[in-house]
C-alpha positions in Angstrom: -40.7 25.2 -86.5 -39.1 26.8 -89.2 -39.6 31.2 -90.0 -38.7 33.6 -92.9 -39.2 37.4 -93.0 -40.3 38.7 -96.0 -39.1 42.4 -97.0 -40.8 44.4 -99.4 -40.0 48.0 -99.9 -42.0 50.3 -102.1 -41.6 54.1 -102.7 -45.3 54.5 -100.9 -44.7 51.8 -97.8 -42.8 49.3 -96.0 -43.8 45.8 -95.4 -43.1 42.7 -93.1 -44.2 39.4 -93.8 -43.4 36.5 -90.7 -44.1 33.0 -92.6 -44.4 29.9 -90.4 -44.2 27.5 -92.3 -44.9 28.8 -95.0 -47.9 29.9 -94.4 -48.3 33.8 -93.1 -48.2 34.2 -89.9 -48.2 38.2 -89.3 -48.1 41.3 -91.3 -46.6 44.4 -90.9 -46.7 47.7 -92.2 -45.9 51.5 -92.6 -47.1 53.5 -94.9 -43.9 56.7 -95.7 -45.8 58.8 -95.4 -47.9 58.0 -92.3 -45.1 56.1 -90.0 -46.3 55.0 -86.3 -45.4 56.5 -82.9 -44.9 53.4 -80.8 -40.9 53.9 -79.4 -40.8 57.7 -80.1 -39.9 59.8 -77.2 -41.2 63.2 -77.0 -40.8 66.7 -75.0 -44.1 67.6 -75.2 -46.5 70.1 -73.8 -49.1 69.6 -71.0 -52.9 71.4 -72.6 -55.4 70.2 -70.4 -55.5 68.9 -66.2 -58.3 66.7 -65.8 -58.6 65.5 -61.7 -61.5 63.5 -62.5 -59.9 61.3 -65.4 -56.6 61.5 -63.4 -55.2 61.8 -66.7 -53.5 64.6 -68.8 -53.5 65.6 -72.5 -50.2 65.8 -74.2 -49.6 68.4 -77.4 -46.8 65.7 -78.8 -46.5 67.5 -82.3 -49.7 65.2 -83.7 -53.1 66.3 -85.4 -54.3 64.7 -82.3 -53.2 65.7 -78.2 -51.8 62.4 -76.9 -53.4 60.8 -73.3 -51.4 60.2 -70.7 -52.9 58.6 -67.4 -51.8 58.9 -64.4 -50.1 55.2 -63.9 -48.5 55.6 -66.6 -46.4 58.1 -64.9 -42.8 57.4 -63.1 -42.8 57.8 -59.5 -40.3 59.3 -57.1 -40.7 58.0 -53.6 -39.1 60.0 -50.8 -36.6 57.9 -48.7 -37.7 57.5 -45.5 -34.7 58.9 -43.7 -35.3 62.0 -45.7 -39.0 62.6 -44.1 -39.3 63.5 -40.6 -43.1 62.6 -40.7 -43.4 60.3 -42.8 -45.8 57.3 -41.7 -44.3 53.8 -42.1 -46.0 50.3 -42.5 -44.4 49.5 -39.2 -45.8 52.8 -37.5 -49.0 52.1 -38.6 -49.4 48.5 -36.8 -47.5 49.6 -33.5 -49.9 52.5 -33.6 -53.7 52.2 -34.2 -54.4 55.7 -33.5 -51.6 56.6 -36.2 -54.0 54.9 -38.9 -57.6 56.5 -37.8 -55.3 60.0 -37.8 -53.7 58.6 -41.3 -57.8 57.7 -42.7 -59.3 61.1 -41.7 -55.7 63.1 -43.1 -56.3 61.6 -46.5 -60.3 61.7 -46.7 -60.6 58.0 -46.7 -58.3 57.9 -50.0 -56.2 54.8 -49.5 -52.9 55.5 -49.3 -49.9 54.3 -52.1 -46.9 52.1 -50.6 -43.1 52.5 -52.2 -42.0 49.0 -52.3 -39.0 50.2 -52.1 -38.7 51.7 -48.9 -42.0 49.9 -47.4 -43.5 53.6 -47.1 -46.4 55.0 -47.0 -47.4 58.6 -49.5 -50.5 60.6 -49.7 -53.0 60.0 -52.2 -52.6 63.9 -52.1 -48.9 63.9 -53.6 -49.6 60.5 -55.9 -52.5 62.8 -57.9 -52.4 64.2 -61.3 -53.0 67.6 -60.9 -50.0 68.2 -57.9 -47.7 66.7 -60.3 -48.5 68.7 -64.0 -49.9 71.7 -64.9 -51.4 73.5 -68.5 -47.8 74.7 -70.1 -45.5 72.3 -68.2 -42.8 70.7 -70.7 -42.6 67.1 -69.9 -40.0 63.7 -71.4 -42.9 61.8 -72.8 -42.7 58.0 -74.4 -45.4 56.1 -77.1 -46.7 53.5 -76.1 -50.0 53.4 -78.1 -50.4 54.2 -81.9 -53.4 56.7 -82.2 -56.3 54.1 -83.1 -59.5 55.8 -84.9 -60.8 59.1 -82.9 -58.5 58.5 -80.1 -54.5 60.2 -79.8 -52.0 58.4 -78.9 -50.8 56.8 -75.9 -48.3 58.3 -73.8 -46.0 57.2 -70.8 -43.1 58.9 -68.6 -41.7 55.4 -67.9 -39.6 56.0 -70.5 -37.6 52.7 -72.1 -35.5 51.7 -74.3 -34.9 48.4 -77.0 -31.5 47.1 -78.4 -31.5 43.3 -79.5 -31.0 41.8 -75.7 -32.2 44.0 -73.7 -34.6 47.2 -72.8 -32.9 50.1 -70.5 -35.5 51.6 -68.1 -33.7 54.3 -67.0 -36.5 56.0 -64.3 -36.7 52.1 -62.6 -34.7 50.5 -60.8 -35.1 46.8 -61.7 -34.2 44.2 -63.5 -36.2 42.3 -64.6 -36.5 38.7 -67.3 -38.0 37.8 -70.0 -41.0 35.5 -69.4 -40.2 33.4 -72.2 -36.9 32.9 -71.3 -38.2 29.4 -68.8 -35.6 27.8 -67.2 -34.8 29.2 -63.8 -30.9 28.9 -64.1 -30.5 31.0 -67.1 -33.3 33.2 -65.3 -30.7 33.6 -61.9 -27.0 33.6 -64.5 -29.5 36.5 -66.4 -30.2 38.2 -63.0 -27.1 37.9 -61.9 -24.7 39.0 -64.9 -27.0 42.2 -64.9 -26.3 43.1 -61.6 -22.3 42.7 -62.1 -22.1 44.7 -65.2 -24.6 47.9 -64.1 -21.9 48.3 -60.8 -19.2 48.0 -63.6 -20.2 50.5 -65.9 -22.1 52.6 -63.3 -25.2 52.0 -65.0 -28.5 53.9 -62.8 -32.2 52.1 -64.0 -33.1 49.1 -64.7 -33.1 46.5 -66.9 -35.0 44.2 -68.4 -33.7 40.9 -70.7 -35.3 40.2 -73.8 -36.7 36.8 -74.9 -33.0 36.7 -77.0 -31.3 37.3 -74.7 -31.4 33.3 -73.4 -27.8 31.8 -73.7 -26.5 34.9 -75.3 -22.6 35.6 -73.0 -21.8 38.0 -71.0 -19.9 40.3 -73.7 -22.6 40.7 -76.0 -24.8 42.3 -72.4 -22.4 44.3 -72.3 -22.1 45.7 -75.9 -25.6 46.2 -75.4 -25.7 48.2 -72.0 -22.9 50.2 -73.8 -24.8 50.7 -76.4 -28.0 52.1 -74.2 -26.2 53.9 -72.1 -24.9 55.8 -75.2 -28.5 56.1 -76.6 -29.3 57.5 -73.5 -27.2 60.3 -73.0 -27.9 61.5 -76.8 -31.1 61.8 -75.6 -30.5 63.9 -72.2 -28.1 66.0 -74.9 -31.2 66.2 -76.9 -33.3 67.5 -74.3 -31.4 70.5 -73.4 -30.5 72.1 -76.7 -34.4 72.1 -77.7 -36.0 75.6 -78.3 -38.1 76.6 -75.6 -41.0 78.5 -77.6 -41.4 74.8 -79.4 -44.7 73.5 -77.7 -43.0 70.3 -78.8 -40.5 68.5 -80.4 -39.7 64.9 -81.7 -36.4 63.5 -79.1 -36.2 60.1 -80.4 -37.4 58.4 -83.4 -37.8 54.4 -83.3 -36.5 52.5 -86.4 -37.4 52.2 -89.4 -40.0 48.7 -90.0 -36.7 47.5 -91.8 -34.3 47.4 -89.3 -37.2 46.9 -86.1 -38.3 43.7 -87.4 -34.3 41.9 -87.7 -34.2 44.0 -83.6 -37.5 42.1 -82.3 -38.3 39.5 -84.8 -35.1 37.5 -85.8 -34.2 34.7 -83.6 -32.8 30.9 -83.9 -35.5 29.5 -85.7 -35.6 32.3 -87.8 -33.7 30.7 -91.5 -33.7 34.0 -93.8 -34.4 37.1 -94.7 -35.1 38.1 -97.8 -35.4 42.0 -99.5 -36.1 43.4 -102.5 -34.7 46.2 -102.4 -31.1 46.7 -102.8 -30.3 49.5 -100.4 -32.2 48.3 -97.9 -31.2 44.9 -98.0 -27.7 47.1 -97.7 -28.4 49.1 -94.6 -30.4 45.5 -92.4 -26.4 43.5 -93.8 -24.7 47.0 -92.0 -27.3 46.7 -89.2 -27.6 42.8 -88.4 -23.4 42.5 -88.7 -23.6 45.5 -85.7 -26.3 44.1 -83.8 -27.3 40.5 -84.9 -24.3 38.7 -86.2 -25.9 35.1 -86.7 -28.4 36.2 -89.2 -26.1 38.4 -91.3 -25.5 34.9 -93.7 -28.7 34.7 -93.7 -29.9 37.8 -95.3 -31.0 37.1 -99.0 -31.7 39.6 -102.2 -34.7 38.7 -104.2 -34.1 39.9 -107.6 -36.4 38.4 -109.4 -39.3 40.2 -111.7 -42.2 38.3 -109.7 -43.3 40.2 -106.7 -41.7 38.8 -104.1 -45.2 38.5 -102.0 -46.8 36.9 -104.9 -44.8 34.2 -105.2 -45.2 33.4 -101.4 -48.8 34.4 -101.3 -49.0 36.7 -98.9 -51.1 39.2 -101.1 -53.4 36.5 -100.9 -53.7 35.8 -97.4 -53.9 39.4 -96.6 -57.0 39.9 -98.6 -58.0 37.5 -97.2 -57.2 38.5 -93.8 -60.1 41.2 -94.6 -62.5 39.0 -95.2 -65.8 38.4 -92.4 -65.4 34.8 -93.2 -62.3 32.2 -92.6 -63.1 28.7 -93.8 -61.6 25.6 -92.4 -60.2 22.7 -94.1 -62.6 20.7 -92.3 -65.8 22.5 -93.6 -66.5 24.1 -90.6 -65.8 27.9 -91.1 -64.8 31.1 -88.3 -67.0 34.7 -88.5 -65.0 37.5 -86.9 -66.7 40.8 -86.5 -64.5 43.3 -84.8 -66.5 46.9 -83.5 -66.0 49.5 -81.6 -66.3 47.4 -77.9 -64.8 44.2 -78.6 -64.2 41.4 -81.4 -66.7 38.7 -81.7 -65.4 35.3 -83.3 -68.3 32.7 -84.3 -67.0 28.8 -84.8 -69.4 27.0 -86.7 -69.6 23.7 -87.6 -70.7 24.7 -91.5 -70.7 21.3 -94.0 -68.2 19.4 -91.7 -70.7 16.0 -90.5 -68.3 14.5 -88.7 -68.7 10.4 -88.6 -68.6 9.0 -85.3 -71.7 11.9 -83.2 -72.8 15.2 -82.7 -70.1 15.6 -79.5 -67.4 14.3 -81.5 -67.8 16.8 -85.1 -68.3 19.6 -82.5 -64.8 19.0 -80.7 -63.8 17.9 -83.6 -64.1 21.6 -85.0 -63.5 23.3 -81.8 -59.9 22.4 -82.0 -59.5 23.4 -85.5 -61.2 26.5 -84.8 -58.3 27.2 -81.7 -55.7 27.0 -84.2 -57.2 29.5 -87.3 -58.2 31.8 -84.6 -54.9 32.4 -82.3 -53.2 32.6 -86.8 -56.3 35.0 -87.0 -55.3 36.8 -84.2 -51.8 37.6 -85.0 -52.1 38.1 -88.4 -54.7 40.9 -87.7 -53.4 42.3 -84.8 -56.8 42.3 -82.9 -56.3 43.7 -79.5 -58.7 44.4 -77.3 -61.0 42.3 -75.4 -62.5 39.2 -78.0 -65.2 37.1 -77.1 -64.9 33.6 -79.2 -67.7 31.1 -79.1 -67.1 27.8 -79.6 -69.7 25.4 -80.5 -71.5 24.0 -77.2 -69.5 21.1 -75.4 -71.2 18.6 -73.3 -67.9 17.0 -71.2 -66.2 19.0 -69.5 -62.7 17.1 -71.1 -63.7 18.6 -74.9 -64.1 21.9 -72.9 -60.5 21.7 -70.9 -58.6 20.3 -74.3 -60.2 23.5 -76.3 -58.9 25.6 -74.0 -55.1 24.4 -73.5 -55.3 23.9 -77.1 -56.0 27.6 -77.6 -54.1 28.4 -74.7 -51.2 26.7 -76.4 -51.5 28.5 -80.2 -51.2 31.7 -78.4 -48.5 30.6 -76.3 -46.5 31.7 -80.0 -47.7 35.4 -79.6 -45.7 38.2 -79.2 -48.8 40.1 -77.6 -49.9 39.4 -74.2 -53.0 37.8 -74.2 -55.5 36.7 -71.3 -58.1 33.8 -71.3 -60.2 32.8 -69.2 -62.6 29.6 -68.6 -65.0 28.6 -71.5 -68.5 29.0 -69.8 -71.7 27.1 -69.9 -72.6 29.1 -72.9 -69.4 28.1 -74.2 -67.8 31.1 -74.8 -64.2 32.4 -74.0 -63.0 35.5 -72.9 -60.0 36.9 -73.6 -58.0 40.7 -73.8 -54.6 40.5 -76.3 -52.2 43.6 -76.0 -53.2 46.2 -78.5 -50.1 48.5 -79.1 -51.6 49.7 -83.0 -54.0 49.3 -85.3 -55.3 46.2 -86.5 -54.8 45.4 -90.5 -58.2 46.3 -91.1 -58.8 49.4 -89.4 -54.5 49.6 -91.3 -55.8 49.1 -94.5 -59.6 49.9 -94.9 -62.2 52.7 -93.9 -65.9 52.7 -93.0 -68.0 52.6 -96.6 -69.4 55.2 -97.9 -72.7 53.3 -99.1 -73.3 52.1 -95.9 -71.4 53.8 -93.7 -70.1 51.6 -91.7 -73.2 49.3 -91.2 -72.5 46.7 -93.1 -75.5 46.6 -94.2 -78.1 48.7 -96.1 -81.9 49.2 -97.1 -83.1 46.7 -98.9 -85.2 48.2 -102.5 -88.6 47.7 -101.0 -87.7 49.1 -97.9 -86.5 52.9 -100.3 -89.8 52.5 -101.8 -92.4 51.6 -99.2 -90.3 55.2 -97.9 -91.0 57.3 -101.0 -94.2 55.7 -101.2 -94.6 57.9 -97.7 -92.1 60.7 -98.5 -94.6 61.7 -101.7 -97.5 61.2 -99.2 -96.1 63.7 -97.1 -95.7 65.8 -100.1 -98.5 65.8 -101.5 -100.4 67.5 -97.9 -98.1 69.9 -97.6 -97.6 71.2 -101.0 -100.8 71.7 -103.2 -99.5 73.2 -106.7 -97.5 69.9 -107.9 -99.1 68.9 -110.3 -96.0 65.7 -110.8 -94.0 64.0 -109.2 -90.5 62.7 -110.7 -88.6 60.0 -108.1 -85.2 60.1 -109.0 -83.5 57.0 -107.4 -81.3 54.0 -107.9 -81.9 51.2 -110.4 -82.2 48.8 -108.2 -85.1 50.9 -105.9 -86.6 52.0 -109.7 -87.0 48.3 -111.3 -89.2 47.3 -107.9 -91.5 50.4 -108.1 -92.0 49.6 -112.3 -92.1 46.2 -111.5 -93.4 44.4 -108.0 -94.8 47.8 -107.0 -96.5 49.4 -109.9 -100.0 48.3 -108.5 -99.4 50.5 -105.6 -97.8 53.5 -107.4 -101.0 53.4 -109.9 -103.6 53.2 -106.1 -101.1 56.1 -105.5 -101.3 58.4 -108.2 -105.5 57.8 -108.2 -105.5 58.6 -104.6 -103.6 62.1 -105.1 -104.9 62.7 -108.5 -100.8 63.7 -109.9 -98.8 61.6 -112.1 -95.7 59.6 -110.8 -93.0 59.8 -113.2 -89.2 58.1 -112.2 -85.4 58.4 -113.6 -82.9 56.4 -112.7 -79.3 57.9 -110.8 -76.5 55.4 -111.5 -74.3 57.7 -108.7 -77.1 57.7 -105.8 -76.6 54.8 -103.2 -79.7 52.3 -102.4 -80.7 54.2 -100.2 -80.5 57.9 -101.6 -83.5 59.1 -103.4 -85.5 62.8 -104.3 -88.5 63.3 -105.5 -88.9 66.5 -107.6 -92.2 68.1 -107.6 -93.4 70.0 -111.0 
């Protein structure tokens, strides 16, 4: 698969498009006045501790306080040798009375077992109210941007990414990306990283990213020194902070263009095209230092026509905001995003197939798996996702569709989890969400329908007006005339289809009803003026 990165820079925003074989696969947008927070490290202040939720709200200087759950806090269990009263799992197995005592002391709450020392830590030591208090200063990192009305999600488990590695200062774990399949390569990386950490006396943990596959030890060592120096800078910055400030930005993640070079470029990337000379120079300098293999593939775009127009990115962006996605066969998808979940409905549309209904459904579902995987990446849909495939009778067809979906999602950078096809043809899946979806980023709820996606019909509004006129007539005896001010479509219906009803109402009430059109009103808006 050939891949290209298109980087479009304007005074208002930066946009990065990932093209797979010439087709838009992903889009990243960063508004210059509203930069993303993911990866930023803050010295924040605990505003409120909620024992009932085992969470805390932390002020990091944003419009909304950020959310920190106890599960996102690092644990520092005491070594077994330092505690005389520690009850180990071995002791519990040997002495049944210790189990009864432990359960009584913990008030039936489960213990937390340290994987490093097999020490049983009382649950009271892990409760957030015993670890944080209001006004406490705490070093945190953003893992999720603000989404809708929710504040950013935080963790105290700091992670610093480079080109090949991720440094975990508060961990002692050495991990390898799951996308690196070869057992021999995984073993090599783990051995070399362990050796390098001892050589440079690096405290903490490391994760080898996918880009680290088949990378020589010298490059890994350079990354380790870079991360070590970065962490020292962050620690020094932490010490310099004025304690009178409630929050302070300690470390800011790279800008979108540089971040895309660090995270998105790989061996299949044929070229990186940039339409801004200053960013072009910055990226070339950055690539020369950290991603040298891509240096010669970086191109400055100088033509008059917009870079995104040439590659039809703008058209694909407009289509990505629509509910309906047409398939080449004639079928289509309907995508609806709600607060709780996203649903994707598969339909045959105009596709009639050839041999049988089962064959038509099977082919439509197979084609839909490719479109669904692309739309999830392009729209950046996350959370719970329900896929409503067309019902299939044969189990082999269900298995093939599920296998095709898993194969297509294997190319996704976000972590996904898929269930089996249910009897109703539904597939439940989750996709990790770290930032706003494309629709949330570019759109806002409709001011006319308030986000419902529909408005009352003109006929419904007419009947509401009739009821309101009768209510006003019973309440106020003095008016001699009613004037209805409403949208043009409503007034038109009142003067045509509903004219007989208006005449009957005038006769019943003994009052004249007149009409005025207000073009600024929505179809649901109206006023009744008493004269």
